[in-house]
MIVO-340097 format. One record per atom (N, C-alpha, C): residue number from 0; atom name; x, y negated, z negated. Coordinates in nm, 3 decimals, m for minus. Layout:
N
{nr=NUM&atom=CA&u=X&v=Y&w=Z} .
...
This chain:
115
{nr=0&atom=N&u=m0.397&v=0.685&w=m1.195} .
{nr=0&atom=CA&u=m0.319&v=0.701&w=m1.076} .
{nr=0&atom=C&u=m0.391&v=0.794&w=m0.978} .
{nr=1&atom=N&u=m0.451&v=0.896&w=m1.028} .
{nr=1&atom=CA&u=m0.526&v=0.989&w=m0.945} .
{nr=1&atom=C&u=m0.641&v=0.918&w=m0.877} .
{nr=2&atom=N&u=m0.702&v=0.825&w=m0.949} .
{nr=2&atom=CA&u=m0.814&v=0.751&w=m0.890} .
{nr=2&atom=C&u=m0.766&v=0.661&w=m0.775} .
{nr=3&atom=N&u=m0.648&v=0.606&w=m0.788} .
{nr=3&atom=CA&u=m0.594&v=0.520&w=m0.684} .
{nr=3&atom=C&u=m0.567&v=0.602&w=m0.557} .
{nr=4&atom=N&u=m0.509&v=0.723&w=m0.574} .
{nr=4&atom=CA&u=m0.484&v=0.810&w=m0.457} .
{nr=4&atom=C&u=m0.615&v=0.851&w=m0.391} .
{nr=5&atom=N&u=m0.716&v=0.880&w=m0.474} .
{nr=5&atom=CA&u=m0.845&v=0.916&w=m0.419} .
{nr=5&atom=C&u=m0.904&v=0.801&w=m0.338} .
{nr=6&atom=N&u=m0.890&v=0.682&w=m0.389} .
{nr=6&atom=CA&u=m0.944&v=0.565&w=m0.321} .
{nr=6&atom=C&u=m0.872&v=0.542&w=m0.188} .
{nr=7&atom=N&u=m0.740&v=0.564&w=m0.190} .
{nr=7&atom=CA&u=m0.663&v=0.548&w=m0.066} .
{nr=7&atom=C&u=m0.704&v=0.652&w=0.037} .
{nr=8&atom=N&u=m0.713&v=0.777&w=m0.007} .
{nr=8&atom=CA&u=m0.752&v=0.884&w=0.084} .
{nr=8&atom=C&u=m0.894&v=0.862&w=0.136} .
{nr=9&atom=N&u=m0.982&v=0.821&w=0.049} .
{nr=9&atom=CA&u=m1.119&v=0.796&w=0.088} .
{nr=9&atom=C&u=m1.124&v=0.679&w=0.187} .
{nr=10&atom=N&u=m1.040&v=0.581&w=0.167} .
{nr=10&atom=CA&u=m1.036&v=0.465&w=0.256} .
{nr=10&atom=C&u=m0.988&v=0.502&w=0.395} .
{nr=11&atom=N&u=m0.894&v=0.596&w=0.403} .
{nr=11&atom=CA&u=m0.846&v=0.636&w=0.536} .
{nr=11&atom=C&u=m0.944&v=0.729&w=0.604} .
{nr=12&atom=N&u=m1.020&v=0.804&w=0.527} .
{nr=12&atom=CA&u=m1.116&v=0.896&w=0.586} .
{nr=12&atom=C&u=m1.244&v=0.824&w=0.627} .
{nr=13&atom=N&u=m1.289&v=0.733&w=0.548} .
{nr=13&atom=CA&u=m1.415&v=0.663&w=0.573} .
{nr=13&atom=C&u=m1.383&v=0.532&w=0.643} .
{nr=14&atom=N&u=m1.405&v=0.532&w=0.774} .
{nr=14&atom=CA&u=m1.375&v=0.410&w=0.850} .
{nr=14&atom=C&u=m1.494&v=0.317&w=0.841} .
{nr=15&atom=N&u=m1.463&v=0.193&w=0.830} .
{nr=15&atom=CA&u=m1.568&v=0.093&w=0.824} .
{nr=15&atom=C&u=m1.615&v=0.056&w=0.963} .
{nr=16&atom=N&u=m1.719&v=m0.024&w=0.972} .
{nr=16&atom=CA&u=m1.772&v=m0.064&w=1.103} .
{nr=16&atom=C&u=m1.670&v=m0.141&w=1.187} .
{nr=17&atom=N&u=m1.582&v=m0.217&w=1.121} .
{nr=17&atom=CA&u=m1.481&v=m0.293&w=1.196} .
{nr=17&atom=C&u=m1.381&v=m0.200&w=1.262} .
{nr=18&atom=N&u=m1.342&v=m0.094&w=1.191} .
{nr=18&atom=CA&u=m1.247&v=0.002&w=1.248} .
{nr=18&atom=C&u=m1.310&v=0.075&w=1.366} .
{nr=19&atom=N&u=m1.437&v=0.112&w=1.353} .
{nr=19&atom=CA&u=m1.506&v=0.181&w=1.462} .
{nr=19&atom=C&u=m1.517&v=0.089&w=1.585} .
{nr=20&atom=N&u=m1.549&v=m0.036&w=1.561} .
{nr=20&atom=CA&u=m1.559&v=m0.131&w=1.671} .
{nr=20&atom=C&u=m1.424&v=m0.150&w=1.738} .
{nr=21&atom=N&u=m1.320&v=m0.154&w=1.657} .
{nr=21&atom=CA&u=m1.185&v=m0.170&w=1.710} .
{nr=21&atom=C&u=m1.147&v=m0.049&w=1.795} .
{nr=22&atom=N&u=m1.181&v=0.072&w=1.747} .
{nr=22&atom=CA&u=m1.152&v=0.194&w=1.822} .
{nr=22&atom=C&u=m1.229&v=0.196&w=1.954} .
{nr=23&atom=N&u=m1.355&v=0.155&w=1.949} .
{nr=23&atom=CA&u=m1.436&v=0.151&w=2.071} .
{nr=23&atom=C&u=m1.380&v=0.052&w=2.172} .
{nr=24&atom=N&u=m1.340&v=m0.064&w=2.124} .
{nr=24&atom=CA&u=m1.283&v=m0.166&w=2.212} .
{nr=24&atom=C&u=m1.154&v=m0.116&w=2.275} .
{nr=25&atom=N&u=m1.075&v=m0.045&w=2.195} .
{nr=25&atom=CA&u=m0.949&v=0.009&w=2.247} .
{nr=25&atom=C&u=m0.977&v=0.114&w=2.354} .
{nr=26&atom=N&u=m1.077&v=0.200&w=2.331} .
{nr=26&atom=CA&u=m1.112&v=0.302&w=2.430} .
{nr=26&atom=C&u=m1.163&v=0.238&w=2.560} .
{nr=27&atom=N&u=m1.246&v=0.136&w=2.546} .
{nr=27&atom=CA&u=m1.298&v=0.067&w=2.663} .
{nr=27&atom=C&u=m1.184&v=0.003&w=2.742} .
{nr=28&atom=N&u=m1.092&v=m0.058&w=2.672} .
{nr=28&atom=CA&u=m0.978&v=m0.123&w=2.738} .
{nr=28&atom=C&u=m0.891&v=m0.020&w=2.809} .
{nr=29&atom=N&u=m0.869&v=0.095&w=2.746} .
{nr=29&atom=CA&u=m0.789&v=0.199&w=2.809} .
{nr=29&atom=C&u=m0.858&v=0.253&w=2.934} .
{nr=30&atom=N&u=m0.989&v=0.276&w=2.924} .
{nr=30&atom=CA&u=m1.064&v=0.325&w=3.039} .
{nr=30&atom=C&u=m1.064&v=0.223&w=3.153} .
{nr=31&atom=N&u=m1.078&v=0.097&w=3.119} .
{nr=31&atom=CA&u=m1.074&v=m0.008&w=3.221} .
{nr=31&atom=C&u=m0.936&v=m0.012&w=3.287} .
{nr=32&atom=N&u=m0.833&v=0.002&w=3.206} .
{nr=32&atom=CA&u=m0.697&v=0.003&w=3.261} .
{nr=32&atom=C&u=m0.676&v=0.120&w=3.355} .
{nr=33&atom=N&u=m0.727&v=0.238&w=3.318} .
{nr=33&atom=CA&u=m0.715&v=0.356&w=3.405} .
{nr=33&atom=C&u=m0.792&v=0.333&w=3.536} .
{nr=34&atom=N&u=m0.910&v=0.276&w=3.524} .
{nr=34&atom=CA&u=m0.992&v=0.252&w=3.644} .
{nr=34&atom=C&u=m0.921&v=0.155&w=3.739} .
{nr=35&atom=N&u=m0.867&v=0.048&w=3.684} .
{nr=35&atom=CA&u=m0.795&v=m0.050&w=3.766} .
{nr=35&atom=C&u=m0.674&v=0.016&w=3.831} .
{nr=36&atom=N&u=m0.601&v=0.095&w=3.754} .
{nr=36&atom=CA&u=m0.482&v=0.163&w=3.807} .
{nr=36&atom=C&u=m0.521&v=0.260&w=3.919} .
{nr=37&atom=N&u=m0.627&v=0.338&w=3.899} .
{nr=37&atom=CA&u=m0.672&v=0.432&w=4.001} .
{nr=37&atom=C&u=m0.717&v=0.358&w=4.127} .
{nr=38&atom=N&u=m0.789&v=0.248&w=4.109} .
{nr=38&atom=CA&u=m0.835&v=0.169&w=4.224} .
{nr=38&atom=C&u=m0.716&v=0.111&w=4.299} .
{nr=39&atom=N&u=m0.619&v=0.060&w=4.226} .
{nr=39&atom=CA&u=m0.499&v=0.004&w=4.288} .
{nr=39&atom=C&u=m0.426&v=0.111&w=4.369} .
{nr=40&atom=N&u=m0.410&v=0.229&w=4.313} .
{nr=40&atom=CA&u=m0.341&v=0.338&w=4.384} .
{nr=40&atom=C&u=m0.416&v=0.376&w=4.511} .
{nr=41&atom=N&u=m0.549&v=0.381&w=4.501} .
{nr=41&atom=CA&u=m0.631&v=0.416&w=4.617} .
{nr=41&atom=C&u=m0.616&v=0.311&w=4.727} .
{nr=42&atom=N&u=m0.622&v=0.185&w=4.691} .
{nr=42&atom=CA&u=m0.606&v=0.077&w=4.790} .
{nr=42&atom=C&u=m0.466&v=0.080&w=4.849} .
{nr=43&atom=N&u=m0.367&v=0.104&w=4.767} .
{nr=43&atom=CA&u=m0.229&v=0.110&w=4.814} .
{nr=43&atom=C&u=m0.212&v=0.223&w=4.915} .
{nr=44&atom=N&u=m0.267&v=0.339&w=4.886} .
{nr=44&atom=CA&u=m0.256&v=0.452&w=4.979} .
{nr=44&atom=C&u=m0.328&v=0.425&w=5.110} .
{nr=45&atom=N&u=m0.448&v=0.368&w=5.101} .
{nr=45&atom=CA&u=m0.522&v=0.337&w=5.224} .
{nr=45&atom=C&u=m0.449&v=0.232&w=5.307} .
{nr=46&atom=N&u=m0.389&v=0.134&w=5.241} .
{nr=46&atom=CA&u=m0.315&v=0.030&w=5.312} .
{nr=46&atom=C&u=m0.194&v=0.088&w=5.382} .
{nr=47&atom=N&u=m0.122&v=0.177&w=5.313} .
{nr=47&atom=CA&u=m0.005&v=0.240&w=5.375} .
{nr=47&atom=C&u=m0.047&v=0.324&w=5.496} .
{nr=48&atom=N&u=m0.157&v=0.396&w=5.484} .
{nr=48&atom=CA&u=m0.206&v=0.475&w=5.597} .
{nr=48&atom=C&u=m0.242&v=0.385&w=5.715} .
{nr=49&atom=N&u=m0.312&v=0.276&w=5.686} .
{nr=49&atom=CA&u=m0.354&v=0.184&w=5.792} .
{nr=49&atom=C&u=m0.232&v=0.121&w=5.860} .
{nr=50&atom=N&u=m0.132&v=0.083&w=5.782} .
{nr=50&atom=CA&u=m0.011&v=0.023&w=5.841} .
{nr=50&atom=C&u=0.063&v=0.125&w=5.926} .
{nr=51&atom=N&u=0.068&v=0.249&w=5.881} .
{nr=51&atom=CA&u=0.132&v=0.354&w=5.960} .
{nr=51&atom=C&u=0.063&v=0.375&w=6.093} .
{nr=52&atom=N&u=m0.071&v=0.377&w=6.090} .
{nr=52&atom=CA&u=m0.148&v=0.394&w=6.213} .
{nr=52&atom=C&u=m0.128&v=0.274&w=6.306} .
{nr=53&atom=N&u=m0.127&v=0.154&w=6.248} .
{nr=53&atom=CA&u=m0.108&v=0.033&w=6.329} .
{nr=53&atom=C&u=0.030&v=0.034&w=6.396} .
{nr=54&atom=N&u=0.132&v=0.075&w=6.321} .
{nr=54&atom=CA&u=0.267&v=0.081&w=6.378} .
{nr=54&atom=C&u=0.274&v=0.184&w=6.490} .
{nr=55&atom=N&u=0.207&v=0.297&w=6.470} .
{nr=55&atom=CA&u=0.206&v=0.400&w=6.574} .
{nr=55&atom=C&u=0.136&v=0.351&w=6.700} .
{nr=56&atom=N&u=0.023&v=0.285&w=6.683} .
{nr=56&atom=CA&u=m0.051&v=0.233&w=6.799} .
{nr=56&atom=C&u=0.028&v=0.123&w=6.869} .
{nr=57&atom=N&u=0.096&v=0.040&w=6.792} .
{nr=57&atom=CA&u=0.177&v=m0.066&w=6.854} .
{nr=57&atom=C&u=0.291&v=m0.004&w=6.935} .
{nr=58&atom=N&u=0.350&v=0.102&w=6.883} .
{nr=58&atom=CA&u=0.455&v=0.171&w=6.958} .
{nr=58&atom=C&u=0.403&v=0.231&w=7.087} .
{nr=59&atom=N&u=0.283&v=0.291&w=7.080} .
{nr=59&atom=CA&u=0.223&v=0.349&w=7.201} .
{nr=59&atom=C&u=0.191&v=0.239&w=7.303} .
{nr=60&atom=N&u=0.139&v=0.127&w=7.256} .
{nr=60&atom=CA&u=0.108&v=0.016&w=7.346} .
{nr=60&atom=C&u=0.236&v=m0.038&w=7.409} .
{nr=61&atom=N&u=0.341&v=m0.048&w=7.331} .
{nr=61&atom=CA&u=0.469&v=m0.095&w=7.384} .
{nr=61&atom=C&u=0.523&v=m0.001&w=7.492} .
{nr=62&atom=N&u=0.507&v=0.130&w=7.469} .
{nr=62&atom=CA&u=0.552&v=0.226&w=7.570} .
{nr=62&atom=C&u=0.472&v=0.211&w=7.699} .
{nr=63&atom=N&u=0.340&v=0.190&w=7.685} .
{nr=63&atom=CA&u=0.256&v=0.173&w=7.804} .
{nr=63&atom=C&u=0.294&v=0.046&w=7.880} .
{nr=64&atom=N&u=0.318&v=m0.062&w=7.808} .
{nr=64&atom=CA&u=0.356&v=m0.188&w=7.873} .
{nr=64&atom=C&u=0.490&v=m0.173&w=7.944} .
{nr=65&atom=N&u=0.582&v=m0.103&w=7.879} .
{nr=65&atom=CA&u=0.713&v=m0.084&w=7.939} .
{nr=65&atom=C&u=0.702&v=m0.001&w=8.067} .
{nr=66&atom=N&u=0.619&v=0.104&w=8.063} .
{nr=66&atom=CA&u=0.601&v=0.187&w=8.183} .
{nr=66&atom=C&u=0.537&v=0.104&w=8.295} .
{nr=67&atom=N&u=0.437&v=0.023&w=8.260} .
{nr=67&atom=CA&u=0.371&v=m0.063&w=8.359} .
{nr=67&atom=C&u=0.470&v=m0.162&w=8.419} .
{nr=68&atom=N&u=0.553&v=m0.223&w=8.332} .
{nr=68&atom=CA&u=0.650&v=m0.322&w=8.380} .
{nr=68&atom=C&u=0.752&v=m0.256&w=8.473} .
{nr=69&atom=N&u=0.795&v=m0.135&w=8.440} .
{nr=69&atom=CA&u=0.890&v=m0.066&w=8.528} .
{nr=69&atom=C&u=0.829&v=m0.038&w=8.665} .
{nr=70&atom=N&u=0.702&v=0.008&w=8.664} .
{nr=70&atom=CA&u=0.634&v=0.035&w=8.793} .
{nr=70&atom=C&u=0.618&v=m0.094&w=8.874} .
{nr=71&atom=N&u=0.579&v=m0.200&w=8.806} .
{nr=71&atom=CA&u=0.557&v=m0.328&w=8.874} .
{nr=71&atom=C&u=0.688&v=m0.381&w=8.931} .
{nr=72&atom=N&u=0.795&v=m0.371&w=8.853} .
{nr=72&atom=CA&u=0.926&v=m0.421&w=8.898} .
{nr=72&atom=C&u=0.975&v=m0.343&w=9.018} .
{nr=73&atom=N&u=0.957&v=m0.210&w=9.015} .
{nr=73&atom=CA&u=1.002&v=m0.129&w=9.128} .
{nr=73&atom=C&u=0.926&v=m0.165&w=9.255} .
{nr=74&atom=N&u=0.794&v=m0.185&w=9.241} .
{nr=74&atom=CA&u=0.713&v=m0.224&w=9.357} .
{nr=74&atom=C&u=0.749&v=m0.363&w=9.405} .
{nr=75&atom=N&u=0.773&v=m0.454&w=9.311} .
{nr=75&atom=CA&u=0.805&v=m0.592&w=9.347} .
{nr=75&atom=C&u=0.943&v=m0.602&w=9.409} .
{nr=76&atom=N&u=1.037&v=m0.520&w=9.362} .
{nr=76&atom=CA&u=1.172&v=m0.532&w=9.417} .
{nr=76&atom=C&u=1.174&v=m0.491&w=9.564} .
{nr=77&atom=N&u=1.091&v=m0.394&w=9.601} .
{nr=77&atom=CA&u=1.084&v=m0.355&w=9.743} .
{nr=77&atom=C&u=1.029&v=m0.469&w=9.828} .
{nr=78&atom=N&u=0.920&v=m0.531&w=9.779} .
{nr=78&atom=CA&u=0.861&v=m0.640&w=9.857} .
{nr=78&atom=C&u=0.952&v=m0.763&w=9.855} .
{nr=79&atom=N&u=1.026&v=m0.783&w=9.747} .
{nr=79&atom=CA&u=1.117&v=m0.899&w=9.741} .
{nr=79&atom=C&u=1.234&v=m0.879&w=9.838} .
{nr=80&atom=N&u=1.277&v=m0.755&w=9.855} .
{nr=80&atom=CA&u=1.384&v=m0.730&w=9.951} .
{nr=80&atom=C&u=1.338&v=m0.766&w=10.093} .
{nr=81&atom=N&u=1.214&v=m0.730&w=10.122} .
{nr=81&atom=CA&u=1.159&v=m0.763&w=10.254} .
{nr=81&atom=C&u=1.142&v=m0.913&w=10.271} .
{nr=82&atom=N&u=1.097&v=m0.980&w=10.164} .
{nr=82&atom=CA&u=1.079&v=m1.125&w=10.168} .
{nr=82&atom=C&u=1.213&v=m1.194&w=10.187} .
{nr=83&atom=N&u=1.314&v=m1.148&w=10.114} .
{nr=83&atom=CA&u=1.448&v=m1.206&w=10.126} .
{nr=83&atom=C&u=1.505&v=m1.191&w=10.265} .
{nr=84&atom=N&u=1.480&v=m1.076&w=10.326} .
{nr=84&atom=CA&u=1.528&v=m1.053&w=10.463} .
{nr=84&atom=C&u=1.458&v=m1.147&w=10.561} .
{nr=85&atom=N&u=1.328&v=m1.168&w=10.541} .
{nr=85&atom=CA&u=1.253&v=m1.259&w=10.628} .
{nr=85&atom=C&u=1.305&v=m1.402&w=10.616} .
{nr=86&atom=N&u=1.328&v=m1.448&w=10.492} .
{nr=86&atom=CA&u=1.378&v=m1.585&w=10.470} .
{nr=86&atom=C&u=1.516&v=m1.600&w=10.534} .
{nr=87&atom=N&u=1.599&v=m1.499&w=10.517} .
{nr=87&atom=CA&u=1.733&v=m1.506&w=10.577} .
{nr=87&atom=C&u=1.724&v=m1.516&w=10.729} .
{nr=88&atom=N&u=1.634&v=m1.439&w=10.786} .
{nr=88&atom=CA&u=1.617&v=m1.445&w=10.932} .
{nr=88&atom=C&u=1.570&v=m1.583&w=10.977} .
{nr=89&atom=N&u=1.475&v=m1.644&w=10.904} .
{nr=89&atom=CA&u=1.423&v=m1.777&w=10.940} .
{nr=89&atom=C&u=1.533&v=m1.882&w=10.927} .
{nr=90&atom=N&u=1.613&v=m1.875&w=10.820} .
{nr=90&atom=CA&u=1.721&v=m1.974&w=10.799} .
{nr=90&atom=C&u=1.825&v=m1.960&w=10.910} .
{nr=91&atom=N&u=1.856&v=m1.838&w=10.951} .
{nr=91&atom=CA&u=1.954&v=m1.819&w=11.059} .
{nr=91&atom=C&u=1.899&v=m1.872&w=11.193} .
{nr=92&atom=N&u=1.768&v=m1.854&w=11.211} .
{nr=92&atom=CA&u=1.708&v=m1.898&w=11.337} .
{nr=92&atom=C&u=1.691&v=m2.050&w=11.341} .
{nr=93&atom=N&u=1.656&v=m2.112&w=11.227} .
{nr=93&atom=CA&u=1.631&v=m2.257&w=11.219} .
{nr=93&atom=C&u=1.710&v=m2.317&w=11.100} .
{nr=94&atom=N&u=1.840&v=m2.336&w=11.115} .
{nr=94&atom=CA&u=1.921&v=m2.380&w=11.000} .
{nr=94&atom=C&u=1.892&v=m2.524&w=10.954} .
{nr=95&atom=N&u=1.879&v=m2.617&w=11.048} .
{nr=95&atom=CA&u=1.859&v=m2.756&w=11.009} .
{nr=95&atom=C&u=1.721&v=m2.778&w=10.943} .
{nr=96&atom=N&u=1.612&v=m2.731&w=10.998} .
{nr=96&atom=CA&u=1.484&v=m2.748&w=10.929} .
{nr=96&atom=C&u=1.481&v=m2.677&w=10.792} .
{nr=97&atom=N&u=1.551&v=m2.563&w=10.782} .
{nr=97&atom=CA&u=1.556&v=m2.493&w=10.654} .
{nr=97&atom=C&u=1.629&v=m2.577&w=10.550} .
{nr=98&atom=N&u=1.734&v=m2.646&w=10.593} .
{nr=98&atom=CA&u=1.809&v=m2.733&w=10.502} .
{nr=98&atom=C&u=1.723&v=m2.850&w=10.456} .
{nr=99&atom=N&u=1.646&v=m2.910&w=10.546} .
{nr=99&atom=CA&u=1.558&v=m3.023&w=10.512} .
{nr=99&atom=C&u=1.448&v=m2.976&w=10.416} .
{nr=100&atom=N&u=1.390&v=m2.861&w=10.442} .
{nr=100&atom=CA&u=1.284&v=m2.808&w=10.354} .
{nr=100&atom=C&u=1.342&v=m2.779&w=10.215} .
{nr=101&atom=N&u=1.459&v=m2.721&w=10.210} .
{nr=101&atom=CA&u=1.524&v=m2.694&w=10.082} .
{nr=101&atom=C&u=1.552&v=m2.821&w=10.004} .
{nr=102&atom=N&u=1.598&v=m2.925&w=10.075} .
{nr=102&atom=CA&u=1.624&v=m3.054&w=10.010} .
{nr=102&atom=C&u=1.494&v=m3.114&w=9.956} .
{nr=103&atom=N&u=1.386&v=m3.107&w=10.035} .
{nr=103&atom=CA&u=1.256&v=m3.161&w=9.991} .
{nr=103&atom=C&u=1.202&v=m3.086&w=9.868} .
{nr=104&atom=N&u=1.216&v=m2.957&w=9.869} .
{nr=104&atom=CA&u=1.171&v=m2.878&w=9.752} .
{nr=104&atom=C&u=1.253&v=m2.915&w=9.629} .
{nr=105&atom=N&u=1.382&v=m2.937&w=9.649} .
{nr=105&atom=CA&u=1.468&v=m2.979&w=9.538} .
{nr=105&atom=C&u=1.425&v=m3.112&w=9.480} .
{nr=106&atom=N&u=1.391&v=m3.210&w=9.568} .
{nr=106&atom=CA&u=1.345&v=m3.340&w=9.521} .
{nr=106&atom=C&u=1.214&v=m3.327&w=9.443} .
{nr=107&atom=N&u=1.120&v=m3.249&w=9.496} .
{nr=107&atom=CA&u=0.992&v=m3.229&w=9.426} .
{nr=107&atom=C&u=1.013&v=m3.165&w=9.288} .
{nr=108&atom=N&u=1.097&v=m3.066&w=9.282} .
{nr=108&atom=CA&u=1.124&v=m3.001&w=9.152} .
{nr=108&atom=C&u=1.188&v=m3.100&w=9.056} .
{nr=109&atom=N&u=1.279&v=m3.183&w=9.106} .
{nr=109&atom=CA&u=1.342&v=m3.284&w=9.021} .
{nr=109&atom=C&u=1.241&v=m3.383&w=8.966} .
{nr=110&atom=N&u=1.148&v=m3.427&w=9.049} .
{nr=110&atom=CA&u=1.044&v=m3.521&w=9.006} .
{nr=110&atom=C&u=0.953&v=m3.457&w=8.899} .
{nr=111&atom=N&u=0.917&v=m3.335&w=8.923} .
{nr=111&atom=CA&u=0.829&v=m3.264&w=8.827} .
{nr=111&atom=C&u=0.900&v=m3.246&w=8.692} .
{nr=112&atom=N&u=1.027&v=m3.212&w=8.697} .
{nr=112&atom=CA&u=1.103&v=m3.192&w=8.573} .
{nr=112&atom=C&u=1.124&v=m3.322&w=8.498} .
{nr=113&atom=N&u=1.132&v=m3.433&w=8.571} .
{nr=113&atom=CA&u=1.156&v=m3.563&w=8.510} .
{nr=113&atom=C&u=1.034&v=m3.611&w=8.432} .
{nr=114&atom=N&u=0.914&v=m3.572&w=8.475} .
{nr=114&atom=CA&u=0.790&v=m3.617&w=8.412} .
{nr=114&atom=C&u=0.780&v=m3.560&w=8.279} .
């Protein structure tokens, strides 16, 4: 019985080449898993940073476009008021020709829309 215990203890202490190969393969797999996980985390962090920067830049661009549109609209509304006053004056001065021109423009728009 003592010999059997010795053999068991000796067997657990003295690893064979297959056990060593298995341990090495396990270590390599664990290291590869850690490397993949670290790489994934790095890519994930860089992607989140890039998306944050893109969202910030898009917001800044939107603000600039909105400011430009407001300036353009304010300038255009002044000129449109003047244009509207001029058209009103022409229609009051020449009502019948204005009616004929309006009718002709309506026909042309109808033809274009029909195509």
